N, C-alpha and C positions, 0 to 999 in steps of 0.2 A: 617385544626384540628377543631371541632368546641369542646367547652366547654360551660357544663351548671352550674350557679351559680347564688345562691343567689346576689341581687345587694347588692354592699359593700365590698363583702368576696375577701379574697385575696385567688390568686390561681396562681398554678405550669402550665407550658404548654408547648409543641413542638414546638409552633406555632413561629414564627419571629416577630410576632407583638401580643403583650398581650393588653389587656384591664380592666379596670376600671370601675365602676359607682357609681356614688353617687347622692341620691335625696335630693331635698329642698323642703318643709320640710321632716324631718325624725321622724316617718314614715307619709308616703302618707296617706292622708285621703280622703274620697270620698265626692262629692258634695253633696249638701242637695237637700231634693225634690223642696224645692221653696227657693227663695232668690237667692243670688250670688253664684258663683261655685267655688270651690276650685281650685287652679291652683299648679303646681306643675313642678321644672324646673329639667332637667334630665342633668349631666355633665359627660362626657364619656373622659376617658384619653387614648389615643392610645399610647403603648412604642416600640419601638425595643430593642430586647434584643437579645442575642448572639453576636456570632463573624461575623464581615462585615455587610456592608450598606445592604440597601432594598431598592426598588424603588418602589414606593407609584404611582398610579394613580388615585386611588379614596378612599374613607371611606364613609361607609354609614351606618345609625341608623333607623332601624324600629321599628315603636312604632304603635300598632294595635288600632284603632278607632270603638268606636261603643257603643252601648248601654248595653252589657251584661257584666258578671264575668271578660273574657277572655279578655277585652277589658279596655286598660288603656285610653284615652282620649275620650272624648263626641266626639270632630273634634280636624281639626288640622288646620285648616283655618288659626287661628290668631297665631298661633306660633312662636315664635322669634327665630333663628338660627342663629352661631355663632361661627367659627373656631380661635383661636387663635394662630394662628402661619403664619408666614411673609410669602406671597407670597401665599397664601391657600384664596379658596373664598366658598362660600356658593351658590350652582346653584338650589339650589330649590327642591320641595318633589312631590314625584311621587308613588301611589299606596301604601301611609303611611311609606314613606320611603324617609327621607333626604341624602341629597348629599353633600360631600364635598373634593374638589379636587384641586390640585396646579393650577395657573392661567396658568402654562407652559403646563400642558397636563400632568406630572410627575414629581417626584421630587426624588434624591435620599436621603436618611435618614440614618445617622450616627447611630450607637447603642448608646443607653441612650439617644437619643433623643424623642420628643414625640409630639404628635399631641392632645391638648385639644379642645373638642367641646362642644358646650352648647345649647340646646333646651330648649328656656324660656317660661312661661305662658303657659303651656298645660293645657287645662281644664280637670279635673280627673272627669270620669262619676259616677255614682251613682250608683255602686253596686260592694260591698265589692270582695275581691279575689286576685289571681295572675294572672298577664300577663307579657308576655314575652317581653323584650326588645332587638332586635338582634343588633350585632356591627359586621360589614366585613369590614375586609382592603382587596383591591385589588392591583396588581401589575400594572407595565405601559402596559402590555400586557393583561388586563382584566381578568385576574387568582387570585384566592383567595389566599391571604398569611397568613389571620387569621380570626378566627371567635370565638365572643363568643355569648351565649344567656341566659340572665340575667333574673332572676324570679323576680319581682319589685310586692311588696305587696299593695294591696290599702285597709285600715282600715276605721271602723265607724266614726263618728265624737265623739272627746272626748277620744279616745282611745292612751293610751302612755305604752310604759314600758321604763325605765330610770335608770341612777345610780346604775347600778349594779356593787358592789365593793366587794373587800374582806376585813375582819379588823379582825390582821393587813394583809397587803399585804407578810408579809414575816414570816414565821414561823418555829421554830426548829424541829428537825427530832421526829415525835410523839405529839407534842402539835394538839392543835384542831383550827379552823381555821371558822371565821363566815362568811357567805355572806348575804350581803343585796342588794334589791331593791325599786325599787317604781313600780308601774303597775295600769293599771286602772281596774274596778271591773268586766268588762265586759270580761278581757282577761284571757285565758285557758296558766297556765305556765306549763312547764318543764325545769328540772335542770337535766344537762347533763355532765358525765364526765366521762373519759377512760371507761368502762363498765357499767355504773351505768346510770339508768335512775329516776326521781323521780318525781312525781305530785306534785305541789307546787303551785299550784293554790288557791288564797285567802291569801298566804303567805306573808308576806316583808322580811324573812329572813330564812335560815338552817344551822346548823351547821354540820360541815365535822370531824368527830373524827379520830386521831391518824395519820395525814399527814406523809406521808414517804417519797414522793419527791414531785417536783416541777410539779405542774398540772394545766391546762388549763381548766377552769370550762364555760359552755355554759347555757344561760338562753333563751329560745326560747318562745318565746309568738306567741299567735293565736288567731284569730277570724274566724272560719269559715276555709277556703282554706287559708287564708293570715297568714302568718308568718313573725315574725321578730325575730332575732337571736342576742344575746349581749353576750361579751365574758369577761373574766378576769385571769390574772395568779397568782398564788401562788406560791412563791417562796420558797423551802426547801433549803437552801444552804449546809446542811449536809446531803443528801439523802442515803436511802438503793440504793443499786445498783442490779440491776435483768440480769443473763446470762440465755441463753436460756436453755445451757445443760453444765456440767462439767465433763472432761472425766478424769480420773486419775487414777496410777497403786497402785496396793496395793500386799503387798508381804505377802505371807499365808503360812508358814514354808518352804513347799518345793516347791511352784510355787507363779508365778506372774500371779495376775489376773488384770485385765483392768474395771472400773467401768465407768458408764455413769450417772450420777445424774439429771434431768430435772430438770427447771426450780428456778436455784439456786437462791437465796437472800443472797446478802451479806450487814450486816449491822452492825451497829456502836460497837464496842466494851463495853462488858459489863463495869458498874462503878468498879473500882477497890474496892478490900474488904479492908476497914481502917484496920482491924486487921491482915493481913495479913503482915507477915514480911519473904524477900525472904533470910535473915540469919537464922530463924528460921527451927529445922531440923522436916522436916515432919513424920509424923506416920511408922516405920521402916527405914528409910533412912536419915543416916546421911547427913549435910548439904556437907560436902568435897565429898560424893559420889554420888550427885546426876547426873552429867555427865555419870556414868556409868549404870545409869537404865533409858531408855528411857520413860517409864511409870511412872517417878518421878515426884510430882507435880514442876508447873512451873509458877505458876502465872497465873491471868488472860491473856487469849488468847487476840489476835491482832484484830482478827474480827471470827464472828461467821457464819457458812454456816447453813441454813436452806432452806429445801423445803416446801412450801406453800403446806399445806393439810396433810401433810406425816411427819411432826415432823421434828425434827433435823438430818442433813445426815452427 
């Protein structure tokens, strides 16, 4: 199975081998037209997931080299490669692909074990854009056991986006939250959460009104085709609860009807009326006779059911 994901992004996969990639620095910047080159380090962590052991014969990392936007490195000749697992060795680079393998030719790896790989001092080329780094694991028989293709962005000198955070990080239901960040002036910025998307280019803060549930926010910074995404979570300890539909039975005089209410939202109960006295007789209903009348007032309800866009249900 092949997965296409941004560098550093968490992911789920059906493969027995999963990979994560980190870049140093973050973000990666292109080399200037004159002077010293900019260098980057790629760190790959391969992990065995699921039940049962996996036999590995080789793990490869492919880095594209050239002078165009889809290329990451200007050359690969001086790259330093390491593997931090006992019994594994680096065997060389051919056709832009770095190879690592057990010195015995194969190893049975237990679930939860990892194979950390490092490519150090990669000279970044001089063109902004996004480049693919492909990581592949092979079994002892040479068959692939997992593959990930990471999109690694290259930004111009001086580009940055950082310190994306919420203030406060936890809010009560219905309260507002302020998101803040820092970004370079040349960055195009978009804020994304749930089904919302906002252009926040040139801004350093954004207020989200009426928080109803714990929400993940993403800040996506771009320069041309190069993108970097930061995330933060705002917790709501007492959230609204939503269900897709609610089926209920209602008795109407001489028949039983079944109603289906779509997109039900269960919200916190309203604040109790400070003037409401449970022992006070409501209009037309003696206090002692309340149980005999199903329509008698019974105080504030425990929860309120409402269908968004259609009023109370």
